[in-house]
C-alpha positions in Angstrom: 0.3 -0.3 -0.2 0.9 3.8 -0.5 1.7 5.2 2.9 2.4 8.7 1.9 2.5 11.1 -1.1 5.7 13.2 -1.4 5.0 17.0 -3.2 8.2 18.5 -4.6 8.1 22.3 -5.5 10.7 23.5 -7.8 11.3 27.2 -7.7 14.2 29.4 -8.7 16.7 27.7 -6.1 16.9 23.7 -5.7 13.7 21.8 -4.9 12.1 21.6 -2.0 10.6 18.1 -1.2 8.2 18.1 1.0 6.4 14.8 2.8 2.6 14.2 3.7 0.0 11.7 5.0 -1.9 10.0 2.5 -5.3 12.1 1.5 -3.3 15.2 2.9 -3.7 18.6 1.4 -0.4 19.8 0.2 -1.7 23.7 -0.1 -2.2 23.8 3.6 1.1 22.1 4.5 3.3 23.9 2.7 1.8 27.7 2.1 3.7 29.1 5.0 7.2 28.4 3.8 6.3 29.7 -0.1 6.8 33.4 -1.1 4.0 35.4 -2.4 3.2 36.2 -6.0 5.8 33.3 -7.1 5.6 31.1 -9.6 6.2 27.1 -8.5 6.6 23.7 -10.5 4.8 21.2 -8.5 4.9 17.7 -9.5 3.6 14.6 -6.8 4.6 11.1 -6.2 4.0 8.3 -4.3 6.3 6.4 -1.7 5.7 2.7 -0.9 7.7 0.6 1.8 7.0 -2.2 -0.8 7.2 -1.1 -4.2 9.4 2.4 -3.3 8.5 5.8 -5.1 6.1 6.1 -8.7 6.7 7.8 -11.2 6.3 11.6 -10.8 3.4 13.3 -11.9 2.8 15.9 -14.8 4.3 19.4 -13.6 1.8 21.8 -12.5 3.1 25.5 -12.2 1.4 27.3 -9.6 1.4 31.1 -9.0 1.1 32.2 -5.3 -1.1 35.0 -4.8 0.3 38.7 -4.0 0.6 40.4 -0.8 1.5 44.2 0.0 4.9 45.1 -0.3 7.3 44.4 2.9 9.8 47.3 1.8 9.2 51.1 1.3 10.3 53.3 -1.5 13.4 55.1 -0.9 15.2 58.1 -1.0 11.8 60.4 -0.6 12.5 63.9 -1.3 9.7 67.1 -0.9 10.5 70.8 -1.7 8.4 73.4 -1.5 7.3 74.8 -4.7 5.0 77.7 -3.8 2.3 78.7 -1.4 0.1 75.7 -2.6 2.3 73.2 -4.2 5.0 70.6 -3.1 6.8 68.5 -5.2 7.7 65.0 -4.1 10.1 62.4 -5.6 11.7 58.7 -5.3 13.1 56.0 -5.8 11.6 52.6 -6.2 12.3 48.7 -4.7 15.3 47.4 -4.4 14.5 43.7 -3.0 12.7 41.7 -5.3 11.9 39.2 -2.8 9.9 41.7 -0.6 8.1 43.3 -3.9 5.3 40.5 -3.0 3.3 41.4 -6.4 2.9 43.3 -9.7 3.8 46.9 -8.7 1.7 49.5 -10.6 1.6 52.5 -8.4 2.9 54.5 -5.6 1.2 55.8 -3.4 2.1 59.4 -1.9 0.6 60.1 1.6 0.8 63.7 3.1 -0.6 65.0 6.3 -1.0 67.7 8.8 -2.1 67.7 12.3 -5.8 68.0 11.5 -6.1 66.1 7.9 -4.8 63.1 6.1 -4.8 62.9 2.2 -3.2 60.6 -0.7 -1.8 61.4 -4.1 -1.5 58.1 -6.5 1.5 58.2 -8.9 1.0 55.4 -12.2 3.7 53.6 -13.5 3.7 54.3 -16.9 5.1 51.5 -19.8 8.6 50.1 -19.5 8.2 51.3 -15.8 8.3 48.6 -12.6 9.0 48.2 -9.2 12.0 49.1 -9.6 11.5 52.5 -10.8 11.0 55.6 -9.0 8.7 58.5 -9.5 8.0 62.4 -8.9 4.3 64.2 -8.2 3.1 67.7 -7.6 1.0 68.1 -4.4 -1.2 71.0 -5.5 -4.4 72.7 -3.5 -2.6 72.7 -0.1 -2.5 75.4 2.7 -0.1 78.0 2.8 2.3 78.2 5.4 1.6 75.1 6.8 4.0 71.8 7.3 3.8 68.7 5.9 4.2 65.0 6.7 5.1 63.4 3.4 5.3 59.6 3.3 4.8 56.7 0.0 4.1 53.4 -0.2 4.1 50.9 -3.4 1.1 49.5 -4.6 0.1 46.1 -6.4 -2.2 45.8 -8.9 -5.0 44.2 -6.0 -4.8 47.8 -4.9 -2.4 46.4 -1.6 -0.3 49.2 -0.1 3.1 48.0 1.0 5.6 49.8 4.0 5.0 53.6 3.9 8.8 55.3 3.9 9.5 57.3 6.8 7.8 60.6 6.4 9.7 63.8 4.8 8.5 67.2 6.5 7.9 70.1 4.5 6.6 73.6 5.0 4.8 75.4 2.3 5.6 79.1 1.5 4.2 81.8 3.5 2.8 83.8 0.3 1.8 83.6 -3.8 5.2 84.1 -5.6 4.7 87.4 -7.1 6.0 88.5 -10.1 6.8 92.8 -11.2 4.5 93.8 -13.8 6.5 96.8 -15.0 9.9 98.2 -13.7 9.5 99.6 -10.3 6.4 98.1 -9.3 6.2 96.7 -5.4 5.9 92.8 -5.1 4.2 91.9 -1.9 5.6 88.5 -1.2 4.2 87.8 2.2 1.2 88.1 4.2 -0.6 90.3 1.5 -3.2 91.7 3.8 -0.7 92.8 6.5 0.9 94.6 3.6 -1.7 96.4 2.6 -2.5 97.6 5.9 1.0 98.4 6.6 0.6 100.7 3.0 -2.5 102.0 4.1 -1.3 103.0 7.6 1.7 104.8 6.1 -0.2 106.4 3.8 -2.6 108.1 6.6 0.4 109.3 8.4 1.8 110.9 5.3 -1.7 112.5 4.9 -2.2 113.2 8.0 1.6 115.0 7.8 1.1 116.7 5.0 -2.3 117.9 6.8 0.1 119.5 9.9 2.6 121.2 7.4 0.6 122.7 4.4 -2.8 123.1 6.7 -1.2 126.5 8.0 -3.8 129.2 8.6 -2.7 133.0 8.0 -5.1 134.6 11.0 -4.9 138.6 11.4 -4.4 139.8 14.6 -6.2 142.8 14.9 -5.6 145.3 17.4 -8.0 147.3 19.7 -7.8 150.7 17.6 -6.9 153.9 19.7 -9.7 155.5 20.9 -9.7 159.0 19.4 -12.5 161.5 20.8 -15.7 160.5 22.4 -18.9 158.3 21.2 -20.2 161.6 19.4 -17.6 161.8 17.1 -18.8 158.1 15.6 -15.9 156.1 16.9 -16.6 152.2 17.5 -14.0 151.0 19.7 -15.7 147.7 20.3 -15.4 146.7 16.8 -11.5 148.3 16.0 -13.1 152.0 14.2 -11.4 154.6 15.3 -11.7 158.1 14.0 -14.4 160.3 12.9 -15.2 159.0 9.4 -15.2 155.1 11.3 -12.3 154.1 9.2 -11.0 150.4 10.2 -8.2 150.4 12.7 -4.9 149.6 11.6 -3.9 146.2 11.6 -0.6 144.7 12.5 1.3 141.1 12.7 -0.2 137.9 11.3 -0.1 134.4 12.7 0.2 130.9 11.3 -1.1 128.0 13.1 -2.9 129.6 15.5 -3.6 126.1 16.8 0.3 126.1 18.2 0.9 129.5 18.3 -0.4 132.1 21.2 -0.7 135.4 20.5 1.7 137.6 23.0 0.2 137.9 26.7 -2.1 140.6 27.3 -3.2 141.1 23.9 -6.6 141.3 22.7 -8.6 140.6 19.6 -10.3 137.9 16.8 -8.0 135.0 16.2 
C-alpha cells in the first residue's frame, strides 16, 4: 500500500521536497514556506515501503497570490514650490523578494495636524517596481507643515510599507512677479502688507495736513480811541476816527492752534 505522498516544488532555487500523509492537502502543508507572487512547479510522487517511489505526476505551475510589499520606497525628497504646492520624488524598491506582487502605482500620503490625504502615481510603460516617480501635490494650505511618505501599491490595491515621513512647509505667500519696472512685490502676508501701506498713507496724509494746513489769521488790535462816541468812533469793532475808518492791523499768526498770541493782547483769532 501507499503510505505517503511526496510533493516536489521547483522554483529558482534547488527543489524542496515535503512529505505529507495520504489524503493530506499539499497546499495547507507548505503555504507558509512559500513566497508571495512566485511561480512554483509542482510534481507529486507516491512513496511505498514495498514498491518504493512511483513515477512523478505531470508538472503543474502555480503562482502564489499577491500580498503587500514588505519594502518601502527609498530616497524620498520633498520641496515646497509655492504656497500651495509641494514637489515629491522617490526611488523604487530594491529587493525582489520583498515586492510580493505586481507593482502598478505608488501612493503619496501627506498629512497635517488635522488632515490626511493621498495622491497616486501610476507607473507608465516600461516602468516597474524598480522605477521611482515624482508628483506635485497641489491645493495645499500656505505656511503649513506637511508630513509626507510613499508606499508601493500592487495591482490588487494592496499598499505596502510606507517610507519614513519627511516634513516640508509650504511658502507663506504666492510667488509674485513684477509687471513693470519699479513696481512693488508683496511677497508675504498680503493683508498685512496692504494694512501697512494704508497705515503709511494715513500717516503721510496726517503729516501733510499739519505742514500744509497752516492758516494765516490776521490779528486785529483794538484801535486807539480818539474823541468820544459822538464822533462816531466804534472802539468795540476796531473802528476809530470821526469817519469810522478801519483800525490799522499789525502782525499775523500761522497755525493758531499751536501759536499763542503775546500775553496781554486782545482781539479776534
